[in-house]
C-alpha positions in Angstrom: 85.9 107.4 85.7 82.9 106.0 83.6 82.4 102.4 83.4 83.5 102.2 79.8 86.5 104.2 80.7 87.4 101.8 83.6 87.0 98.8 81.4 89.4 100.3 78.8 91.8 101.0 81.6 91.2 97.5 83.2 92.1 95.8 79.7 95.1 98.2 79.5 96.3 97.3 82.9 96.6 93.7 82.1 98.5 94.3 79.0 101.0 96.6 81.1 101.2 94.0 83.8 101.8 91.0 81.4 104.6 92.8 79.5 107.6 90.9 80.7 110.0 93.2 82.3 112.3 93.6 85.6 109.3 93.2 87.8 108.6 89.6 86.5 112.4 88.7 86.7 112.4 89.9 90.3 109.3 87.8 91.1 110.6 84.7 89.7 114.1 85.1 91.3 112.5 85.5 94.6 110.1 82.8 94.3 112.6 80.5 93.2 115.2 81.4 96.1 112.5 82.1 98.9 109.2 80.5 98.2 105.9 82.1 97.5 104.9 83.1 100.9 108.1 85.1 101.6 108.1 86.7 98.2 104.9 88.3 98.8 107.0 91.1 100.3 108.7 91.5 96.8 105.3 91.8 95.2 104.3 94.4 97.9 107.2 96.4 97.2 106.4 96.5 93.4 103.0 97.7 94.1 104.3 100.6 96.2 106.7 101.4 93.4 103.6 101.6 91.1 102.0 103.9 93.7 105.0 106.2 93.7 104.8 106.3 90.0 101.0 107.3 90.0 101.5 109.8 92.6 104.5 111.4 90.5 102.2 111.6 87.5 99.0 112.8 89.4 101.2 115.8 91.1 102.4 116.8 87.6 106.0 115.8 88.6 106.2 113.3 85.9 106.2 116.0 83.3 108.9 117.7 84.9 111.0 114.6 85.1 110.3 113.9 81.6 111.4 117.5 80.6 114.6 117.6 82.7 117.4 115.7 81.1 119.4 115.6 84.5 116.6 114.2 86.5 115.7 111.8 84.0 119.3 110.7 83.5 119.8 110.4 87.5 116.9 108.2 87.8 117.7 106.0 84.7 121.5 105.3 85.7 120.4 104.5 89.2 118.0 102.0 87.8 120.5 100.7 85.5 123.3 100.3 88.4 120.5 98.7 90.6 119.5 96.0 88.1 123.1 95.2 87.2 124.0 94.8 91.1 120.8 92.5 91.3 122.1 90.6 88.5 125.5 90.0 89.9 124.0 89.1 93.3 121.9 86.4 91.6 124.8 85.3 89.4 126.8 84.7 92.5 124.0 83.0 94.6 124.7 79.8 96.2 123.5 76.7 94.2 121.4 75.6 97.0 118.0 74.1 96.8 115.1 75.9 98.8 114.1 74.0 101.7 110.5 74.1 103.3 110.6 76.5 106.2 114.2 78.0 105.3 114.3 81.8 106.1 116.8 82.4 103.3 119.3 85.3 103.3 117.0 88.1 102.5 114.7 89.7 105.2 111.0 90.7 104.3 112.1 94.2 104.4 115.1 93.5 102.0 112.7 91.9 99.6 110.0 94.8 99.9 112.8 97.3 99.2 114.0 95.2 96.2 110.5 95.2 94.6 110.0 99.0 95.4 113.3 100.1 93.8 112.7 97.9 90.7 109.8 99.8 89.9 110.5 103.2 91.4 113.9 103.5 89.8 112.7 102.8 86.2 112.1 106.0 84.4 110.5 104.2 81.5 107.6 103.5 84.1 107.4 107.2 84.8 107.3 108.1 81.0 104.9 105.2 80.2 102.4 106.2 82.9 102.7 109.9 81.8 101.6 108.8 78.4 98.9 106.4 79.3 97.3 107.3 82.5 96.2 110.8 81.9 94.3 109.5 78.7 91.9 107.9 81.2 91.3 110.8 83.5 88.5 113.1 83.0 89.9 116.7 83.9 86.4 117.9 84.2 85.6 115.6 87.1 87.2 115.2 90.6 90.6 113.7 89.9 91.6 112.1 93.3 88.9 109.5 93.1 89.7 108.7 89.5 93.6 108.3 90.4 92.5 106.2 93.3 90.4 104.0 91.0 93.3 103.7 88.6 95.8 102.7 91.3 93.5 100.2 92.7 93.1 98.5 89.3 96.8 98.6 88.6 97.3 97.0 92.1 94.9 94.3 91.4 96.1 93.4 87.9 99.9 93.7 88.7 99.4 91.7 91.9 97.8 88.8 90.1 100.3 88.8 87.3 103.3 89.0 89.7 101.9 86.3 92.0 101.5 84.1 89.0 105.2 84.7 88.0 106.4 84.2 91.6 104.1 80.9 92.4 105.3 79.4 89.1 108.9 79.8 90.1 108.1 78.8 93.7 106.4 75.6 92.7 108.4 74.6 89.6 111.8 76.1 89.6 112.3 75.6 93.5 111.6 72.0 93.1 115.0 71.6 91.4 117.6 69.8 93.6 120.5 69.4 91.2 123.2 71.9 92.1 124.3 72.4 88.6 120.6 73.0 87.5 120.2 75.6 90.4 123.5 77.4 89.3 122.4 77.7 85.8 119.1 79.2 86.7 120.8 81.7 89.1 123.1 82.7 86.4 120.2 82.8 83.8 118.3 85.3 86.1 121.4 87.0 86.8 122.0 87.6 83.1 118.3 88.7 82.7 118.7 91.3 85.4 121.9 92.5 83.6 120.1 92.5 80.4 117.2 94.5 81.8 119.8 97.1 83.2 121.3 97.3 79.6 118.1 97.8 77.9 117.2 100.5 80.4 120.7 102.0 79.7 119.7 102.3 76.1 116.4 103.9 76.5 116.2 107.6 75.4 113.2 109.9 75.7 111.3 110.8 72.7 
C-alpha cells in the first residue's frame, strides 16, 4: 500500500469510525454503567469484530456471504435479535449511579463478547467492508501486508473514536446521581439499541 493510498484509507477509516452506529451506542452504554477502565474490554471486543470482518473479506468469504441470501439473512437476523436483546437489558437496567471501584454486573469477558458480537453480527459491516476495502488493495502486490496495514489503521481510528465515546459517557453521564435521570438514560440507550436493530432489520442487499 503506497503512502498516498494509505493516507486515503486513513481518512476513510476516520469517516467509517465516526459514523454513529451500534458500536458507539455500545461504548456509551458501557462507559455510563461500568466506567472507562472496565469498558476497555468492550472496545477490544469491537476491534476483534472488525478483525473478523477484514479476514472474511480477505479470504473472499465476503463475496460468498453477499451472494448467499440464506447466509446473509441468518447473520442479519442474529444481529437484529442481539441488538434488540441488548436494548431490553439496557432498558431494564437498575437506575443506580456508578460508584468508584464498583465491579458492576458484567465481567470483562461479557463486555468483550458484547463488543465482538455487535460488530461481527452486522452484515452491513461485511457488505461495507467488501465494497470499500478492496479498492485500496493492490492485487499485483503481496496482499497480506496490505490487509495487515488496513487492519492496523482501522484498529487505531476505531479504538480512538470508541474510546472517546466511552470516556465521554464515563466522565459525564456516569456523574449523574438522580435515579430518575439514570433511568431515563438507560431507557434512551435501550431504545437506541432497539432502533439500531430495527434499522438492521430493514437493511437489504443491493
